[in-house]
C-alpha positions, 0 to 999 in steps of 0.5 A: 710016943715017948721016942717019936717026942724026943726025935721030935725035939732033937729036930727042932733043937737042930732047927732052932742051932741051924737058925742060929748059926746059919739065919742072916740075922744071928751072922758072925762077920763084923764090920768091914773098917777103911781108912780112906788116907794116904799117909802116915802123918797126923798135921796141926789140921788132918781130915780122915774119911773112915769106911764102914760096910757090913751086911747083911745085918747092917751098921750100927755105931762106930766109935774113933779115938785118937790115942797116944800113952795112956791118954786118948780123946774122942773124934767120933762116936755115931749111931746109924739108923736100922738098914745103913749097910754101908757109911762114910764118917769124916773126922778132922783132927787137929792135934795140936789145938787137942794137946796132943804132942808130936811123935807116935800116937794111934787112931782107934775106930771101934764098929757094931753091927745089928747081928742078934750074935752075942746075945742081941750085941752084934759083932764088934770089929777095932782097927788100930791105924799109927801115925806119926804126929807133926804139926811143926811146917818145915823151916823155909829160906828164900836164896835168890828171885826175880825182881821185876816181872813184866805182865805176862811174862815169867820169874824164877825163884831159889830157895832152901828148905828143912828134909822134911819138904816134900813138895812146893810152888809159886802161887801166883792168884789162882795159878800154880807152878810146881817147885822142884827139889835137889837134896843138898846135903841137910836141906833141900834146894828148890827151883821154880818157874812161875809166870804173871798174868795181868794185873798179878798182885803178888805171888806167895811161895807154899811149902808142904811137909808130909803130914800136909803142914804149910809154911807160906811166904811171900814172893814180892816182884815189881810188876812191869805194864806190857801194852797188850793187843787189841784186834778184831777179826772179820769171820767170813762165810768162806772161813766158817766153811772151809775151817770152821765146819770140818773141826765140828763133830759129824751131828754138829755140822750144819750149825747155823754159821755163829753157833758154828763158829762160837762152838770151836772157837770157845768150847773146842777151845777150852776143851784144847788148850786144856788137854794142852795144859794138862800135857805141858804140866808133866814136865821132868825136873832136870833144865834142859835147855842151854842159853836163848831159845830160837826163833823159826829163822826168817820168820816174820810176826804176825801176832803177839802173845796174849793179843784180845781178838774180837770176832765179827761176823756180818758186822756184829761181835759173835766171839772172843779169844785170847791168843797164847803164842806168837805166829811166825809166818815164812815160805810155806812148809817151812822147817821148823827147829825145836827151839832148843834141847829136850824130849817130845811129849806129844805129836799128835793132832789137836783141834783148833791148834792141828798137828802139835809138837810139844818139847819138855825142857825140864823144870815145868818149862815146854815149848808147843809148835802148832798147825804143822804138816809132817811131823819129824819126831814122836813122843819120848825122843831127845832133840837138839836145839836148832833140829828140824822137827817139822814143816809149817802148815794151816792145819786146824784154825790157822788161816794160812800157812803158819807156825804157832810157838808157845811158851808153857811154864807147869802147863800155863802159857806165858809170854815166848817174847822173853826165852828168846832175849839171850840176856833177859835169859841169863839176868832173870832166869838162868843168873837166878837159879844157877845153883840148883842147875849146876847141882842137877848137873853134879847128881846127873855126873854121880849116877 
């Protein structure tokens, strides 16, 4: 009997050990800690997101500290209710306001779970993330910029920054135009082309370093008024049947005439313009154009940039749009030249624009050719100014054979008329960014 009791005791002891070692409440893995932050710098104000996970016990608490030398600052301490297995904790770090000095520091994150291991104290993990504290924005010097700019037109700016600057842009209202850098000794030389929509009240130059510190400078210019054209266009049943319905998906082709027209002229137009803007924003920093852009030969202008269009159907206003290019009419299937040298970044069908070619000329500058029939080029091909890239047609929403020609800066449409003007291009663009262009050519030669 005594021997039996001993065996039972051993079995019970083994069972208890098994429960302690393998039962979920006694799991021994500490929480997983991740820091969702790209980079190794803390700027004047940096928002960090800590991702935590623990299964099956669940999270119990987390603390976030910033340490520098012998000093430390508590940023966050949180206790989680039972049953929380994943969590995100956001922390905003403002080193300068906290009294942290520029230089090396570390973010220390400690998380504990609800395991019964360690006498109910749970499993704990501490992770240390090193950072460089930097709350001084880069230095910026504007070297030259366009002083007088027409509404819907374009300008340029040349500026220099300290070497810690990593990105820059020109901000005009809600529009952002990318600046492109070239190293020049102990500084960085930047150039940007930017557009000015109607009624713009000013522009800003925004420069950032790796820590996210920003230097913002006003970019003054005198806004010149440009008369905008207003047009009324009558929409017929024949046009809806021949041009509108084929652009609709099969399930929408039985929509009433007005709804069908609005679906194409408004919804599809927004989608197509968004797609073109996205592609046109993928421009290289190396300016490839040489001299003024060329207009399609023997072509007549039938519509201009930013025309305000009102559409009537059976005498009633049914829709509106803004025309974002120049329409050029010539003979049917007229050859279309590349307006300047560059690289093809898109060739394909885009809804209301029909067959489209986009050519990148560098420095954020892209030209568009729409409503084409046959296209002679493919993405990735280099083209020379004047090279025939396709032929006109009426693909898409075009009411007659013509070329829709557009110019984009950082994905935003601007008036193409200026880019055909040799005097304007030389005086308001090329002369401003000439030092950058020279530096690009020197860099290309060295490489």
